[in-house]
N, C-alpha and C positions, 0 to 999 in steps of 0.2 A: 441385609447382606451388604458389605462394603464393596464398592466397585474398585477395580485397580486404579481407576482415575483418581480416586481420593487418596490412595496410597502414594501416588507419584505426583501429586499436585505440586506445581513448580512455577516459580517466577524467575525467568532468566536474568542473570546479573552480569553486565560487563564490569570489569574491574575499573575502579575510579582512578583515573590517571593523575597522580600528583606531579605537579610541574615545577621545575626551577627554570631552566632555559626553555624547555618545551615539555613534551610528555614522555614518560618512561613506562616500560612494561616488562615484567619478568614473567617467566613461565613456571607453572607448578608441575613438579614431576610426581607421578604416581606409579609405583611398581606393579607388575602383573600379580605378584604375590598378594598385594593389598586388595586387588580387584577380584580375585578368584572366588572367595567365599560369598561376597555380596552378589556377584554375577549369578552364581549357582542358585542362590535363594530367589533372586529376581526371576530367573528363567523358570524355575519350578512353580513359583506363584503365578507367573504369567500364564503358563500352560493350564494350570488348574482353573484359574478364573476365566480364561478365554473359553475353556471347555464348557463353562457355565453360561457363556454368552454375555459377559460383562463388557461394557464399553471402555476402551483404553483412554481415548481423548475426547470425551463427549461435549461438543458444543451443542449437540442435540440431546434431549432427554430420552434415553433409551429405556424400554421396559425390560427389567432384568428377568432372566430365565431361572426359576427355581430348579434346583438340581433334579428332583424327581420328575418334574414335568419335562424338563429339557431332555432327559435321558429317554423319554418316551416320544420325543419329537413333537410335542404339543406347542401350540402357539401361545405367546404371552399376551399381556395386557397392553393397551395403548396402540396408537397408530404407527409408531416407530419401534420395530422389534426385529430381532435376528435370532436364528436358531439353526442348528445343523439339520439338514434335510432328512437324515436317517438317524435312528436311535444310536446312542453312544454306549459303548460297553462300560458299565459302572462296576464290574467285578474286579477290575485291576488286572485282567489277564490279557488285555489287548496290547499288541505291539505296533500300534499305528505309527507311521513315520510322519512327523509334523511338517516335513518339507514337501510332502505329497499333497496335491490339491484335494480338498473335500468339497462336497456340495452343501450350500447354505440356502436357506429361505429367509426373505426379509420383507417387512412391511415398511413402506415409505410414505411419510406425510408430505404432500406436495407443497404446503405452505412453508414448512420448516426447510425443505430442500430446494425451494424456489423453482419448482418445475415450470411455473408460468413464465417468468422472465427468461429463463434459459431456453425454453422452447421457442419463444418469440425471437430471440437473437439468432437461434439456429435457423429457423424458418426464413427470417429476413435475409440471412447470409446466403441461403440457397437461392432465394428468388432474385437477389441482386446479381448473382453470378450466372443466371440462366436467362435465356431469351424468353420473356413472358408473353409477348404478343402471339396470339394463336395457340397458346398452350391449352391442351385438352384438359377436361375435368379429370380424366383418368390419371394424367401425369401429375396434375396439381395434387390429387389425392395421395399419390405415391410419395410426393415430397412432404406432404403433411404427416403421413404415417411415419416416414423416416425421421422427421423432426421429433415426433412423440417418442419413438423408440430410442433415438439417440439421447434425448433428455433423460429418459428413465435409466438408461445404462450408465450415464455419467453420475446421476444421483446415487445409483447403487454402488458405484466405485467409491464415492465419498463416504457412504454409510459403512462399507467394508473397511475403509481406511481408518475411520473413527473407532473401529472395533479391532484394530491391530491386524487386519487382513488385507490382502491384495488380490484383486481379481486375476485369475489365471486362465486365460482363454487362448487356445491355439488359434492360429491365424484364420483357419476355415470357419471358426465359430464367432468371429468378430462381426459377421454380417447381421443385418436386421433380423431380429427375432430368434437368433440362434444362441444367444448368450445366456438365456434363462427362460423359464416358462412363466409368462405373465398372466395373472388373473385378478379378479376383484378390483377392476379399474373404476374409480369413483371420480367423476368430474366435479369441480368446485366452481362456484360463482366467482367471477373475476373481482367483483366489488366487495361482496360480503365474505368471501372465502369459505362459504358454507356448502355442504354437499347438495347437488342438484341432480335430478334424474335417477335412473336405475344404476345398479352396479353391473358393469359389463365384464364378460368373461375374457376379453382380449382387447388389445389395441385396435385390431381390425374391426371389431364391433363398435368400439368407442369413437373411432376417428371421424365418423360421419357426423357426430354430434359435438365435436370438439373444435375449438378455435385456437391456433397457436397464440400463446400468451396466457391461456387459461390454465390455472393450476389443476393438478389431478393427483389423487392418491392411488397407490397400486400395491399389489403383492407380487413378488417374483420368487420362483422356486428353482432349486437345482442350479444355483450359480456357482461355478467352480472357483474356489479361492483357497489360498494358503496363507499361513502366518508370515508376517513380515519379519525379516531378519533384524535383530537388534543392532542399532548403531551405537557408536561410542557415546554420543550424547544421551541416548536412552539408558545406557548402562549407568552413567554418572548420575542421571536423573533419579534412578532407582536407589542408588547409594546415598544420594543427598536430597531427599524428598522435600525438605524445608529450606533448601538453599543455604544451610549453615556453613558448609564448606566454601561455597561461592562468596559469601559475605566475608569469611575469614581471609580468603585469597585476595579479595578486593582490598581489604585493609592493609595487606602486605604487598600491594602493587603486583599481584600475580593473577594469572587466569588459569582456569582448569584446561586440561588437554583438549576437550571438545570445543574450546573457543579458538583454537588455532585455525586460521583461514589460509590454506596453502594453495588453493586453486579456485577457478571460477565455479566449479561444481560445489566445492566446500561453501563458497559464498552463497550460492543459490540455496543450498540446504540450510545454511545458517539463518538466512532471513526468513525462510519459510518456517523454521522451527520457532524462531522468536515471535513471529506473528501468531502462530498456532497457540503458544502458551501464554499469551496475554489474557487477562480476565475479560469475559464478554459483557458482564453486567455494566450498565450505564447509570448515570445519575443526572439529576437536574443541575442547572447552573449554580444554584445557591449552595449545593453540596460538593461542587467540583473543586479539585485541587488547583490553586492558582499560583503555586510556587512558594518559595520561602525568601526570607531577607538575606539572600546570598548572591554572590557575584554572578553565577551562571544564570540566575533568573532575572537579573536586572536588564533594563532596556539600554541598548547602546545606540549612539547617534550614527547616522549614515556617514557623516563626515569623518568619523573616526576610522571607518573602514576603507575610505577611498585611497587611491594611490598618492594623493597629495599629503596624506597623514604619515607616510613612512619616514623613517629616520633620514638624516641628511646623507648618510652613506648609501642609502637605497635598501637597507634591511627593514624588516617589518617592526613596528612598534611593539615592544615587549608587553605592555599592559593590554594592548588590543589582542595580541595572541592569547594571553591568559584568559581574557574574557570570552573570546570566541570559542576556544577549545573547551573551556569549562562548560559552556552552554551546550555545545554540540555533542561532546563525548558523554557527559554525565546526564544531561536532561533531554537531548534530542531536538532542541529547538533554540533559535536565537531570535529575540524580538528587537526590531530595528525601528528607530524613530526617524522618519524621513525629513523632519523639520529641524533636526539638530537642536532639540530643546526649545522649539518655538521661535527660531530665529530665521528660518528659511522656509517659505511656504509653497514655492512653485510646484515641487514634486507632489505635495499633498493635494494641491488644487487639481493636478492632473488625475490623481486617484479619485477625487470626488467626481470628476467627469466620467471616469470609468464606471463608478457605482451607478451613476445616473443612466448610463447606457445599458448596464446589465439589468437594472430594474425595468427599463423601457422594453428590452427584448422579451423578458418573461411575461410582462403585462400584456404585450401585444399578441404573443402566441396563445396566451390563456384566453384572450377575448376574441380571437379570430382563428378558429380551427382550420379554416381553409389556408390561411397564411402559414400556420404551423405545418400543414401537410406538404407545403412546397419545399420544406427543408429536407435534404437527403438524409437517409440513414447513414450509420457509420460506414465510411468508404475508404479503402486503402488508397493513399496517394504516394507514399514512399515505402517500398518493401511491403511486408505483411503486418507491421506493427504500427506504422504511422498512419493515422486515420483522421478524417474530418467528417463532421456531420452531427446530427441530433439523435438523441435516444432518451427514453425514460424507462425506469425500472421500478419494480416493487410497487405497482399501482400508483405511480407518480411520486413516490417518496424521493426518488432521485431523478432529476432531469439535467441532462448535459448537452451543451453545444461545444463540440471540439473544434477549435479554430487553429489555423496555422498561417503564418505569413510566407508569401512567396518572396524571394529575394529581390524582386523588382518592386516590392512595396504593396502588392495586392493581397487581399485577405481571402482565405478559403474557409468555408464554402462560399462561393460567390452569391448564393441565394440569400445570404444574410443582408445583402444590399437592398432587398425588398422589405426589410424590417427596420433596419437602422439607416440613418442618413449619413452624409459625409462627415458631419461634426462628430457623430458617435464613433465612426470608424477612426477618425483622427484621435479621439480619446482613447480608444483601444490601443492604437499604435504607440502613443506617447507614454501611456501607463506601462505597456510592455517593455519599452526601452528603459524606463525608470527602474522598474523592478529587476530587469536583467542586469543592469549595471551594479545594483546592490548585491545580487546573487553572485555575480562574477567576482566581486571584491571578497566575499566570504570564502569562495572556493580558493582564491589566490592565497589568502591568509592561512587557511587550514592546510593546504598543500605545502606551502613554504614551511610551516611549523613542523610538519611531519618529516620533511626533508632535513631540516636542522637537527631533529631528534635522531634521525637515522645515521647521521654523520657521513652522508654520501658525498659531501662537498669538502672533505677534509684535506684534499690535495693542496688547497690554498687556505691555510689555517686562519688567516686574518680576514679572508673574504667569504668564508663558508656561508654565513647568514645572508650576505648580499647575493651570492650566487643562487641560493635557494629561492629568494624572492624573485630574482630575474627569471629563473626557470619557470616558476609558478605563474609569473605574468605571461610568459609565452604560452603556457598551457591554456589559460583562460582566453587569451586572444585568438588562439588558433584551433582549439578543440571544442570549447563551449559554444554551442550554437545559439547566437543572439538574434538570428533571423536576417542578419546582414551578410552581404557577400564578403568572402575572405580575400582581401586585397593585399598585394605586396608581401605575401608570405613566401619565404624561400623553402617551401615544402611541397611535395606532391600531394594533391588532394582532388577529390571528385565529390564536392559537397552537394551537388544537385541544386535544382531551382527552388526547392521548398524546405523550409526550416523543419528540423526534427523536434523543436521545442514547442509543444502545444500551449495555447492559452485557452483554458477551459472555463466556460461560463456555466455555473451550477446553481441549482435550486434544490434545497433539501427540506423535507418535512416528514413528520411521523403520521402517516395516513391510516395506520391500523386502528380500528375501533372495537375489535372484539374484546371480550372480557379478559382473555388471557394476556393481552398486550401490556407490556410494561409502560409506565409513564414516560420513561426515557429509554431509548434503545439505539443500537448501532444501525444507521441507515447506509453507511459505507464502511464495511468491515475492516478489521486490522490488516495492514499491508505495509510494504515498503515500496519505494519508487525506483525505477531504473533511470535515475537522473543524477546529475552532479548535485543540484540543489532543487528542491521544490519550494518555490516562493509563494506564500499565501498572504495576499493582502488581508489585513484584519477586517473582519466583517462586523456589521452592526449587531448580529445575533451570534453569540459564541456557539461553538460546536466542534471545532477542530480539537482533537485530543492526541497528544503524543505520549508514547509510553516512556516514562521517566525511569531510566535504568538505575539511577542513584536511589530514588525513593521507592522503586518497585510499585508504581501506581500510575494511573493516567493523569496527565498534566494538561491543563487548558491554557496555552500561552496567550490567547486573546484576553483572558482575564487579567494576566500580568500587564498587558498593554493598557487595559482600562484602569488598573490601579495606578499606573504611571501617570496617566492623564489626570486622575483625581488628585494625586499628590501634588502635581505641578500646579493645578488650579488652586489648591488650598494654600500653597506657598505664596501665590499671587493675590490671595484674598478674593478669588472668584468662586462661584458656586461649583463645588466638585461634582454635583449630580447632573450638571448640564450635559446635553448630548451634542451641542454644537458650539462653535465660536465664530465670531465675525472677523473676517480678515479684510482690512481696508484695501481699496484699490490702489494700484501702484501710483496712479496719478488721478487727477480730477475727471478724466475721461473714462476711467474704468470703474465699474460697479463694485461695491463691496461683495465679498463672497461669504456665504454662510457655510462653514466647513464642518461636516460631521466629525466627531472625535476620532472615529476609527480610520479615517482617511489618512491619518498621520503615520500609521504603523503597518509593518509587514513582518510576517514570521518566516524565517528561513529554516527548512527541514532538510537535513542531509540525506542524500540518496546513495544508491549502490555504487555509482561511479566515483563519488567522493570517498567512499570506503576503500576503493581500489587505489586511487592516487594518493590517499593519505596513509597507505601501507597498513590498512586495518586499524589505524588509530581512531578514526571517526566512524563509528558504526552507523549504517543507514538506519534511520529512525522508523520504528513501527508507529503508525498513526492511523486514525480512523475519524469518522464524522458521526456525531450523536445528535439526535433530534428528539424533541419533547412532544408528546401527544397533545394536540390542541394548542400547541405553543406557536410562537411566531415563525414564519418561514425564514430559513437561512439562505441568503444569496452568497455566493463565493465566486472567486475568479483566480484560481491558482495558475501558476506558470511552472511547467516542468522543464528546467534547463538541462537539456540532453546534449550529447556530443554530435558534432557535424558528421554526417555520413560520409564515408570515403576517406576521412582524415585518420591518420594512424597514431597510436600511442608510442612515440619514440621515447623510450624510458630514459635514455641518456640525455636527450634534449630537454625534457620537461621535468624529470625527477632526479637527475644526477646519477642515474643507475639504479638497478634493482636492489642493491645491497643484499640483505639477508631475506628479503621477501620473495617467497616462491610464487605468491599470487601476482605480484608486479612482474616478475620474470615471465610468467605465462602470457601476460597481456602484451609484452613487448612486441612491437611490429604489427599488432592486430588493429584493424580499423574500428572506429567507434561502433558501427553497425554490427561487426563481427562479435565484439564483446557483448553488445546488447542481445543479439540473437542467442549467443551461447548461454546467457543467463536465464533464458526462458525455460520453464519446466519441461517443455516438449523435447528439449535438446538432450535430456537425460532419460527419456522413456525407452 
């Protein structure tokens, strides 16, 4: 039986923006008459197949319900399954209203739905917000039970969503244990992920034998849910299952109606949709896509992006605009050479010192568990979304240290000073400043290009391009949070003492060893960032993948950087397979530096804030991290350049006016943190 998911398999396509002066985009009009027939067919097919229990958007492999068995309410095969709790009328005489909630039963596999890591985060959050000293065993057990129940409920929500359903609970049933009848609870070993112990009849029975962070399977019955209403993008997706219309529209510089972004809510839904529809399968480095011999994949020098490279009249360099916009719009990433073709090495040397500090950090906490235990868990320091601290997920496949700079120059969390010395902290600071400067240059260029294309500075015909660049320069100086105090700006702002832009130290590996594990897999799933730019220093081990909207496949920009290195060395007659180069000291008192190849490069990935200020010209890039089983560990040190909290998006000042963009108009006068908070999914629940 074919699942509906296979009928509507879809690779989202942004239109490819062909540029003369900047980027242009036309809209494709589809009449209601053209939509009616396909919509009716899609709705009828949806209802028919959902009645059979087929998964709509399965990133999990669901066990299908044969019609005869499903009609009798029988359980299907496998750990992940879903069925109606009561028999379904198969005679065709039922007049059930699909908008009314029905009860469903589900089987949930704890490894697939990550019940272990989610429960650990939930339990840690509860314990950090409650006074633990003197806490009774009874209270701690209650918190543990709540964490288990909450985790199960959230996993069930996701399972329902993947099957085209939404949980429909009245407020009084949201409490612990009232959202469904749980049974068949099977605890799994944290390390092997294999079943251990008996099968329990309830969470109340299982909780005494369970530790937060330990995965568990379960069955839940009589969960009220109803079918999700079809959105415009889902309708078009049904009409255009193979993206043929999207590709034709792209060739004609058009986009389909579901690609219009008119509000922050549209933007939040759009980035979620694009992340959901990217393929999950991963590949090893040798089979990964490294780009093509085209402008947007080529490496650009940092010097070409700087303010010193603008035209004499103050407008942006046209060739640079074309390169930057092609890379960001069509491919989702721009690769930058910090050495300007091997002529300036100071920035690359600072990046080498960063990598030394990152390796030292993870080596020390791996060898000294007591030292690692001194690091705080993820703790909010600015609002509810800005955190610092250490966490590891998926049995150590992902380890993160989230750091932030105080505007007085101190680094948070302060406990890092027990692991890294002053020289290491200095390396983190200088590399942060280096990468921020490049990121701000790219935001300036993309924002100016979008302003030029929107013709919002037409009041002064001869100076429009200059004014666009000047306004974009103000934007990056005043709104993009580079960790420094905002001085001498004639705007009202309350930026606070801590930067909103985190510098994240990461360690990725594929720790799964069971028979079903793929050789390569996502360890950090597909997502977009609520940043202007996410700057990722190129790592020794590739693994960052960006979804290339032009090629409709995953692209590893770090491999493009490696290719640039090899080609440059080949031209010089040097060994292209070498991993380092020796940089002579500036004078006889300085030692030579053995510079790793990757320290020269940084990848710039556009975020949701750049999508806003570029008037939806630059889509926030969907990206992920892939790791190989038994392969080398990937260290990473991304910086998410976000907006200064308390500073407001004055559209006239920074963008020359909203023009025809409803999205930009909605953001006018909102502070950076207001826009950020509005973009979070909880704002729309």
